[in-house]
C-alpha positions in Angstrom: 119.2 102.8 78.9 121.3 101.7 81.9 118.4 102.3 84.3 116.0 100.1 82.0 118.6 97.3 82.1 118.7 97.3 85.9 114.9 97.2 86.1 114.8 94.3 83.7 117.5 92.5 85.5 115.8 93.0 88.9 112.3 91.7 87.8 114.0 88.8 85.8 115.5 87.6 89.2 111.9 87.7 90.7 110.6 85.7 87.7 113.2 83.0 88.1 112.9 82.8 91.9 109.1 82.9 92.0 109.0 80.5 89.0 111.1 78.0 91.1 109.1 78.6 94.2 106.2 76.3 93.4 108.2 73.2 92.3 110.7 73.4 95.1 108.0 73.9 97.9 105.9 71.0 96.2 109.0 68.8 96.8 109.4 69.9 100.4 105.8 69.3 101.1 106.0 65.8 99.8 109.1 64.8 101.7 108.0 66.3 105.1 105.0 63.9 105.4 105.5 61.2 107.9 104.9 57.5 107.0 101.8 57.4 109.1 100.5 60.3 107.1 101.2 58.5 103.8 99.4 55.4 105.2 96.4 57.6 106.0 96.4 59.0 102.4 98.1 62.3 103.1 100.9 62.7 100.5 101.7 66.5 101.1 102.3 68.5 104.3 100.7 71.9 104.6 101.6 73.9 107.6 105.1 72.9 108.4 106.5 73.7 104.9 104.6 77.1 105.2 106.4 77.6 108.5 109.8 77.0 106.8 108.8 79.5 104.1 108.2 82.1 106.9 111.5 81.3 108.6 113.4 81.8 105.4 111.6 85.2 104.8 112.6 86.1 108.4 116.3 85.5 107.7 116.5 87.1 104.3 113.8 89.7 104.9 114.5 90.8 108.5 117.9 89.8 109.8 119.9 90.6 106.7 118.3 94.0 106.0 118.5 95.0 109.7 122.3 94.1 109.7 122.8 96.1 106.5 120.9 99.1 107.9 123.0 99.0 111.1 126.4 98.6 109.6 126.1 100.5 106.1 123.0 102.5 106.3 120.9 103.5 103.3 119.1 106.3 101.7 115.6 107.0 102.9 114.1 107.1 106.4 111.6 105.3 108.5 108.1 106.7 108.3 104.9 105.5 109.8 102.9 105.4 106.5 105.7 103.7 104.6 106.1 101.0 107.3 102.4 100.3 107.5 102.0 100.0 103.7 104.9 97.7 103.5 103.6 95.6 106.4 100.3 95.3 104.7 101.9 94.3 101.4 103.9 91.5 103.2 100.7 90.3 104.9 98.9 90.2 101.6 101.8 88.1 100.1 101.5 85.6 102.9 97.8 85.4 102.9 97.8 84.9 99.1 100.1 82.0 99.6 97.8 80.6 102.2 94.9 81.1 99.8 96.4 78.6 97.3 97.0 76.1 100.1 93.3 76.4 101.1 92.2 76.2 97.5 94.1 72.7 97.1 92.7 71.8 100.5 89.2 72.2 99.3 89.7 70.0 96.3 91.1 72.4 93.8 93.9 71.2 91.4 96.8 73.2 89.9 95.3 72.7 86.4 92.7 75.5 87.1 93.8 77.2 90.4 97.2 78.4 89.1 95.9 79.8 85.7 93.2 81.7 87.5 95.6 83.1 90.1 98.4 84.1 87.6 95.8 85.4 85.2 93.7 87.4 87.7 96.4 88.8 89.9 98.2 91.0 87.3 94.8 92.3 86.1 93.9 93.4 89.6 97.4 94.8 90.0 97.5 96.9 86.8 94.1 98.5 87.4 94.7 99.2 91.0 98.0 100.9 90.1 96.5 102.9 87.3 93.6 103.9 89.5 95.9 105.0 92.4 98.0 107.0 89.9 94.9 108.6 88.3 96.0 107.5 84.8 93.0 105.5 83.7 92.7 107.9 80.6 96.2 107.2 79.6 95.7 103.5 78.9 96.3 102.8 75.3 95.0 99.9 73.1 98.6 98.5 72.7 99.1 98.3 76.4 95.8 96.5 76.7 96.7 94.1 74.0 100.0 93.3 75.6 98.5 92.7 79.0 95.9 90.3 77.4 98.6 88.5 75.6 100.5 87.9 78.8 97.5 86.5 80.6 96.3 84.4 77.6 99.9 83.1 77.2 100.3 82.2 80.9 97.0 80.3 80.9 97.9 78.5 77.7 101.3 77.4 79.0 99.9 76.2 82.3 96.9 74.3 80.7 99.0 72.9 77.8 101.9 71.7 79.8 103.1 68.3 78.7 101.8 65.3 80.7 103.4 61.8 81.0 101.4 59.4 78.9 100.9 55.8 80.3 101.4 52.8 78.1 98.2 51.7 76.3 98.3 48.2 77.9 98.4 49.7 81.3 95.7 52.3 81.0 92.6 50.3 81.5 94.1 48.7 84.7 95.6 51.9 85.9 92.3 53.7 85.3 90.3 51.1 87.2 92.6 51.2 90.0 92.7 55.1 90.1 88.9 55.5 89.9 88.3 53.9 93.3 90.5 56.1 95.5 89.5 59.3 93.6 85.8 58.4 94.1 86.4 57.6 97.7 88.3 61.0 98.2 85.5 63.0 96.5 82.9 61.2 98.7 85.0 62.0 101.8 85.4 65.6 100.8 81.7 66.0 100.1 80.8 64.5 103.5 83.3 66.9 105.2 82.2 70.1 103.6 78.6 69.3 103.2 78.2 69.2 99.4 80.0 69.5 96.1 78.6 73.0 95.6 79.9 74.3 99.0 83.4 72.8 98.1 83.3 74.7 94.8 82.4 77.9 96.6 85.2 77.6 99.1 87.7 76.9 96.2 86.5 80.0 94.4 86.7 82.1 97.5 90.3 81.0 98.2 91.3 81.6 94.7 89.7 85.1 94.7 91.5 85.7 98.0 94.8 85.0 96.4 94.1 87.1 93.3 93.1 90.1 95.3 96.1 89.8 97.8 98.8 89.3 95.2 97.2 91.8 92.9 97.4 94.4 95.5 100.9 93.4 96.8 103.0 95.4 94.2 101.2 98.7 94.3 101.1 98.8 98.1 104.8 97.8 98.3 105.6 100.5 95.8 103.7 103.2 97.9 105.5 102.0 101.0 108.9 102.2 99.5 108.2 105.7 98.0 106.9 106.9 101.5 110.3 105.7 103.1 112.4 107.7 100.6 112.7 104.8 98.1 114.6 102.7 100.5 115.2 99.1 99.6 115.9 97.3 102.9 113.3 99.0 105.0 110.3 97.8 102.9 111.8 94.2 102.7 112.3 94.2 106.4 108.6 95.0 106.9 107.6 92.3 104.4 109.8 89.8 106.3 108.1 90.7 109.6 104.6 90.4 108.3 105.6 87.0 106.7 107.0 85.8 110.1 103.8 86.7 111.9 101.5 85.0 109.3 103.6 82.1 108.1 105.4 81.2 111.4 103.4 82.3 114.4 100.0 81.6 113.2 100.7 78.1 111.7 102.4 77.1 115.0 99.4 78.1 117.0 97.2 76.0 114.8 99.6 73.0 114.9 99.4 73.2 118.7 95.7 72.7 118.5 95.4 70.6 115.4 98.6 68.5 114.6 99.2 67.2 111.2 101.1 64.2 109.8 104.5 65.9 109.0 107.7 66.7 111.0 110.9 68.7 110.6 113.1 65.7 111.2 113.2 64.9 107.4 116.2 67.0 106.5 115.7 67.0 102.8 112.0 68.1 103.1 112.9 70.9 105.6 115.8 72.2 103.4 113.7 72.2 100.2 111.0 74.1 102.0 113.4 76.6 103.4 114.9 77.0 99.8 111.4 77.7 98.6 111.0 80.5 101.2 114.5 81.9 100.3 113.4 82.0 96.5 110.2 83.8 97.6 112.1 86.4 99.7 114.7 87.0 97.1 112.0 87.5 94.5 110.4 90.1 96.7 113.8 91.9 96.9 114.0 91.8 93.1 110.6 93.7 92.9 111.8 96.2 95.4 115.0 96.8 93.4 113.1 97.0 90.1 110.9 99.9 91.7 114.1 101.5 93.2 115.7 101.7 89.6 112.6 103.3 88.2 110.3 100.5 87.3 106.5 100.9 87.8 104.0 98.3 89.2 101.8 98.8 86.1 104.2 96.8 84.0 106.7 95.2 86.5 104.0 93.1 88.2 102.2 91.9 85.1 105.6 90.7 83.6 106.4 88.9 86.9 103.0 87.2 87.1 103.2 86.3 83.4 106.8 85.0 83.5 106.9 83.1 86.8 104.3 80.4 85.8 106.2 79.9 82.6 109.4 79.2 84.5 107.5 77.1 87.0 106.1 75.0 84.2 109.4 74.5 82.5 111.1 73.5 85.8 108.3 71.0 86.4 108.5 69.6 82.9 112.3 69.2 83.0 112.2 67.6 86.4 109.5 65.1 85.2 111.6 64.3 82.1 108.8 65.5 79.7 110.9 68.0 77.6 110.2 65.9 74.5 106.5 66.1 75.1 106.1 69.9 74.5 103.3 70.6 72.2 102.8 73.4 69.6 100.1 74.9 71.9 102.6 75.2 74.7 105.2 76.9 72.4 102.4 79.3 71.2 101.8 80.2 74.8 105.4 80.8 75.5 105.5 83.2 72.5 102.4 85.0 73.6 103.9 85.6 77.0 107.3 86.9 75.6 105.6 89.1 73.0 103.0 90.4 75.4 105.6 91.2 78.0 107.6 93.3 75.5 104.5 95.2 74.5 103.4 95.9 78.0 106.9 97.1 78.9 107.1 99.6 76.0 103.6 100.9 76.0 102.9 101.1 79.7 101.3 104.4 80.8 103.9 106.9 81.8 103.6 110.3 83.5 103.8 113.5 81.5 106.7 115.9 82.3 105.8 119.0 84.3 104.6 121.9 82.3 106.8 124.9 82.2 105.3 128.2 83.4 104.5 130.7 80.6 104.2 133.7 83.0 106.7 136.5 82.4 109.6 136.5 84.8 109.1 138.9 87.7 111.3 142.0 87.4 113.9 142.4 90.2 113.2 144.8 92.9 115.3 148.1 92.6 117.5 148.0 95.6 117.4 151.8 95.8 113.9 153.4 95.7 113.8 157.0 94.4 111.2 158.0 97.0 113.6 157.2 99.7 116.5 159.4 98.4 117.3 162.9 99.6 117.7 165.7 97.1 121.5 165.7 97.3 121.7 161.9 96.8 119.3 162.1 93.8 121.5 165.0 92.4 124.6 162.8 92.8 123.1 159.9 91.1 121.9 162.0 88.2 125.6 163.5 87.8 127.1 160.0 87.8 124.8 159.0 84.9 125.7 162.1 82.9 129.4 161.3 83.6 129.1 157.8 82.3 127.5 159.2 79.1 130.2 161.7 78.4 133.0 159.3 79.1 133.4 159.9 82.9 134.9 163.4 82.7 133.7 166.8 84.0 135.1 170.3 84.3 136.2 171.6 87.6 135.9 175.1 89.0 139.5 176.1 87.8 138.8 174.8 84.3 140.7 171.5 84.7 139.2 168.3 83.5 138.9 165.7 86.3 137.6 162.2 86.4 
């Protein structure tokens, strides 16, 4: 029971951190755009907030674990296979985040991008984990029902999130004013990418990339942790290194060739972006702790991907002052996520205990083999056996009884 409490607490931290990741990063992106960028129609920065995320991962995922390993040590050990698997997991996490950015860049909107990501990633995760564990035959209908409830609930919550209504008198004028820039933006995007169809293909490819990367993140990280003796700090260190390479080194190389209208001088934008990265890194640590306390990716990751978008939607709703606009469909989605999460946790496939051997125990070897005894030794052993039966006495040559 205590172990289960630690598992739940660990991935609950991840749900809260990863749920806050999107709204906080969105705020950082908005505040890092320069005035010239806003004048040119760019309202959100892309690469520099991503660099801040990578820097936060480097501090929390590299410097802190390295210091703890140096000063206090930890169980487990470095292994080549564990380090490689953990590095790959970190790289997949970073590429998945980049995939969302690219989906938005190609014209996608959070209304359908995020439901597809958070709905598809846990499905990939669960089936990859079950396949790697060779437990496909152990999947029961209740586990499947719980997983479907989590996915449907997450999609419902995201698509039915409350939206701010404009006053009736302002709608025609606002709509007329809004149609022109939207149409111009769509025309510009079509000119840049060739056609509406090509943009949609690029959107789908970006979303699929994120789904596959984030879906494979948990199982590979779990394998890497197990290969390093269930260490907690070593896998996190590898994730931080991978994030630093992909989210810091690569974007700076791109910015050197193709600058964007953003800057680090805006203190609030930089701080919010760093906070988003810290939330992401702490969330990754929460998953590692959940695995370390006995949690399995087959139910930990679906719960995380089901709960994080709910937290994200609630934070966005509260920040926009729309708490009073929550609909019954939104509440139904919340109930689906919570109920499905409980069912998934209880009915996740578990390994069977090892079978006990039914073979009869081997008889111990006789330390003295009769074939190796001389005639005198055999006679002495026989005499001692008779003495034990008769009470340990025998008659001497003079008729006395001796022991």
